[in-house]
Phi, psi and omega in degrees: 000321179297318180297319179297318180297317179297316180297320178296316178298320181298318180296320180295316180296323180295319179295316179297316181297316179297320178297321179296318179296316180299317179298318180297317180297316180298317179296319180296314180295322179298317181292321184292323186257355182290322183294131180244189179292153182286134178284157180271072182227160178293325179298320179294324178296319178298316179298320180294318179294320177296321178297320179296322179294324180284324185286322183074195182267153176251121183260119179290160179297150180297134180074022182296144176284171178297323178296318179293323177297322177297316180298321178296319180298315179295318179299318180296313180297321180296314179294320180303312182288323182297318179296331178277354177096018184230168181253121184295311185293322176296327178293321177296317179298316179298319179299317180297322179294318180291323177294326178297325179283320183211093184300338184263005188296329180299337183272357183283151184300327183297340184253011174290143181060037172232171182288001187301310184296316180299316181295319179295320178296318178299318179296323179292323178295318178295317180293325178296317179292326183289351176298332176278104186294344181292342182264011181306317178302322179292323178297311181297328181285322188274331188237151176285161179299323180297320179292320179297318177298320179296318178296322177298319179295317180298317179296318180298315180297318179297316179296323178295320178295318179297315180296320179295318179294320179296317179296321179295318178297318180294319179297318179295319180296318179295321179295318178296319179295319179295323179294319177296318178297322179296316180297317180298315181294323178296317178297318180292324178297320177296322179294321178299318180299319179295321180292319180300326181285340188252340187231169180288165186300321183294321179289327179298316179301319180297317180294322179300314179298320179296318180297316179298319178296316179299319180297316178298318179297318181293320178297315178297321178295320179296318178296317179297317180296321179294317178298320178297318181293320178296318178296321179297315180297319179296319178295320179295319179296318179296320180293316179297320179298316180294316181298318179294321179294318179290326177296320179292339181291334181298148172131190181253142178233134185238144176248109183251135173251095189071233177268350183278133175280106183274338180180171178208160173226126173257128184236134174225118179284124182254342176198181181295339183231013181222146171229154169252129184219155172231143183225135174222128179222113184244124177233079186060244182267005175256108186226155176227144180210127173235129187238123172049059177247150177270145178220158181273148177257131171246107186253125173244319179199169181303334180251014178220077179237135178235142174247122184244120178248126179090185183254110183295321180293318179294320181294330179290332181265331187239114183292342179272350178280155183241127174217129184234130175248118183245123181259138178249125183245018177117327177214000181217158172248134179234124176281111190285319181269182179241074187290143170244102188246092184299334179286341184238348184239143180262133171052042177076025178298158184237150179258357189296155178142176178252131182243116184268138182290139180246000000 
């Protein structure tokens, strides 16, 4: 009888336990699949902004690879949307479908102050990172196949728009050039008629040849002038872009561990290739401090700027030498190497970390 009672109790406990597991699985699946793509509404944008305020910044591990940085970026976007009640990857898929129907829809007035621009910008950031084929394993690990296909579609549509705009600009330029040539030829034709009425045939032939040569020279000169003007405009745009990027580099950057201020970097651009900076990083009794030192600027693009302090080659050979490489990605400074600078750091203190602009 005791054995029967135990067996009966076991069966009852097993049924209750199994039911609890089933209920947990159902609740988990419901939560996992309930979240859908973010709607294109002002209310959704407010929810996304509130989610960003609650989430804060995500700091990748020191010395992270490009693949790990990609995974951190996807993780941040996923958490951002999840806290707002939406699914990030489903939102990317929905965006690709909407762009396929109307590639120009993000620019329409109806989508101002909605999450469309933010979502489109995030997709472009992911696609920009995916240009580096070495991070493909990280892409496959972080994103579903459906999301990767959606990103490919978005990139294809964007490239098609760029190509179409370029073709339209070229067509317009050719039309303007043809119109100028037409006007020149019409003027020259009128001049030929006047000459034909006043002079003999042989002189007319001579003038015609001269006019044609002059017209060709003028057309070529107009083309040359246009190319010079285009090159000038491109150089000015590149210079303005660099100046604005270096101007944005100025300011204070802080490294916070929770609420504690662990360090800061003050940057002041003094020329196109030099900055004056101060750095302080305190980790209890391990601290580093550099005050008002000049460093070199290595500029590639607004989101690819490096500040180099010291001699990297010398630091590789001499452990007492100090060389620091600081990367700027648009809103933060990241010390890429792990310098040990005995002249500036106490008891083996380190400067590594991410310093966010304030």
